C-alpha positions in Angstrom: 11.3 10.4 24.0 9.9 9.7 20.3 6.3 8.6 19.9 4.7 7.8 16.4 2.1 10.2 16.6 3.6 13.2 18.6 1.3 12.6 21.7 2.3 14.6 24.7 4.6 13.0 27.3 4.0 12.7 30.7 5.8 16.1 31.7 3.4 17.7 29.2 6.2 18.6 26.5 5.2 17.4 22.8 7.2 14.5 21.9 8.8 14.7 18.5 6.9 13.0 15.6 8.9 9.9 15.0 7.9 9.8 11.3 8.9 13.6 11.0 12.3 13.2 12.6 13.0 10.1 10.5 12.3 11.9 7.4 14.9 14.4 8.6 17.5 12.0 8.0 19.6 12.6 4.6 18.9 9.9 2.0 17.0 7.6 4.4 13.8 6.0 3.0 10.9 5.8 5.5 8.3 3.2 5.4 5.3 2.2 7.3 4.2 -1.4 6.5 1.6 -2.9 8.7 1.7 0.0 11.1 5.4 -0.5 11.4 7.9 2.3 10.7 11.0 1.1 8.9 13.9 3.7 8.5 16.3 2.5 5.5 19.7 4.1 5.3 20.9 5.4 1.7 22.4 2.6 -0.6 25.9 2.0 -0.3 28.0 1.7 -3.6 27.4 -2.0 -4.0 23.8 -1.9 -3.6 23.5 1.3 -5.7 25.4 -0.5 -8.5 23.2 -3.7 -8.4 20.2 -1.2 -8.7 21.8 0.5 -11.8 22.5 -3.1 -13.3 18.7 -3.9 -13.0 17.6 -0.5 -14.0 19.5 0.0 -17.2 18.0 -2.9 -19.3 14.3 -1.7 -18.1 14.8 1.7 -19.1 16.2 0.5 -22.6 13.1 -1.6 -22.9 9.7 -1.2 -24.1 8.7 -0.8 -20.5 9.9 2.5 -20.2 7.6 3.9 -23.1 4.2 5.0 -24.2 2.3 2.7 -22.2 4.5 2.3 -18.9 7.2 4.0 -17.3 10.0 2.9 -15.0 10.2 5.2 -12.0 11.0 5.5 -8.3 8.2 6.4 -6.3 6.3 5.4 -3.3 3.2 3.5 -3.2 0.4 3.8 -0.6 -0.6 0.3 1.1 -4.3 -0.5 1.9 -3.0 -2.0 5.2 -3.3 1.1 7.4 -4.4 4.8 6.9 -0.6 5.9 6.9 1.0 2.5 5.2 3.3 3.2 2.3 6.4 1.7 0.9 9.0 3.1 -1.3 10.5 0.6 -3.5 13.8 0.7 -5.5 11.9 0.9 -8.8 8.4 0.4 -10.2 6.8 -0.1 -13.4 3.6 2.0 -13.6 1.0 3.1 -16.1 2.5 5.9 -18.3 -0.5 8.3 -17.2 0.3 7.6 -13.4 0.8 11.4 -12.9 -2.8 12.0 -14.2 -4.1 9.9 -11.2 -3.4 9.6 -7.7 0.3 8.9 -8.4 0.6 6.9 -5.0 -2.4 4.6 -5.8 -1.3 0.8 -6.2 -3.7 0.5 -9.2 -1.1 2.2 -11.4 1.8 0.1 -10.3 2.5 -3.0 -12.6 5.7 -4.4 -10.8 7.5 -3.4 -7.9 11.2 -4.2 -7.3 13.5 -4.2 -4.4 17.3 -4.6 -4.2 17.6 -6.3 -0.7 19.5 -4.2 1.9 19.8 -4.3 5.6 16.1 -4.8 5.9 16.0 -7.7 3.7 13.5 -9.4 6.3 11.0 -6.6 5.1 11.9 -7.1 1.3 11.3 -11.3 1.8 8.5 -11.2 4.4 6.5 -8.2 4.9 6.5 -6.5 1.5 5.2 -9.5 -0.4 2.1 -9.7 1.6 1.7 -5.9 1.5 2.1 -5.7 -2.4 0.0 -8.6 -3.0 -2.9 -7.2 -0.6 -2.6 -3.8 -2.6 -2.9 -5.7 -5.7 0.3 -5.2 -7.4 0.6 -7.8 -10.3 4.4 -8.4 -10.0 7.2 -8.1 -7.0 10.5 -8.7 -8.0 13.3 -9.2 -5.2 17.0 -8.9 -6.2 19.5 -10.2 -3.4 22.0 -13.2 -4.2 19.2 -14.8 -6.4 16.2 -12.9 -8.3 12.6 -13.7 -7.0 9.9 -13.2 -9.1 6.5 -13.2 -7.3 3.3 -12.9 -9.6 -0.5 -13.9 -9.3 -1.5 -11.8 -6.3 -4.5 -12.2 -4.5 -5.7 -12.4 -1.0 -2.6 -10.9 0.7 -0.1 -13.4 -1.0 1.6 -14.1 -4.5 0.6 -17.7 -5.4 3.7 -18.1 -7.8 7.3 -17.6 -6.6 10.0 -18.3 -9.0 13.7 -18.2 -7.9 16.4 -17.6 -10.5 20.2 -17.9 -9.7 22.9 -15.4 -10.5 23.8 -14.8 -14.0 20.4 -16.4 -15.4 18.6 -14.4 -18.0 14.8 -14.4 -17.3 11.8 -13.4 -19.2 9.7 -10.4 -18.2 6.7 -12.1 -16.3 3.3 -11.1 -17.6 1.9 -8.5 -16.7 5.4 -7.1 -15.7 4.7 -3.9 -17.4 1.4 -4.7 -19.4 -2.0 -4.9 -18.1 
């Protein structure tokens, strides 16, 4: 029997900590959003290819330079003491490593390529990222969703772009 906190079972044996056990799955991402643990399997080839297609122009742009960096890193969420997410990509302040690198204040943009947990990407994560004060959230599925103007746990602007459409970098995509 697994418990989220490793509380002893009725038989008196310590139950394995669910978070620790999930962290042992090779390549899986473990996130806690709104107190719920989600374990996402590693990207398959199609999803990995889509992520590379999104990452390449970001790395080639001025978003990966002196003022900001394009990285893969987790972010602490203010919803609960253990809440955190691991977006597929993020644009952060260039000096993020000099601060608490998981602090949402250093994140300018988070980006998710949807997977089997697309419900989290489209419903739970927008609220969590907006509540954390992350200015831009981009979701790539069959279309590209660009959410901006975060405040009070929501994004006030939600633009949807069809496949193949070029889109400008929203302000403050990588700029503060």
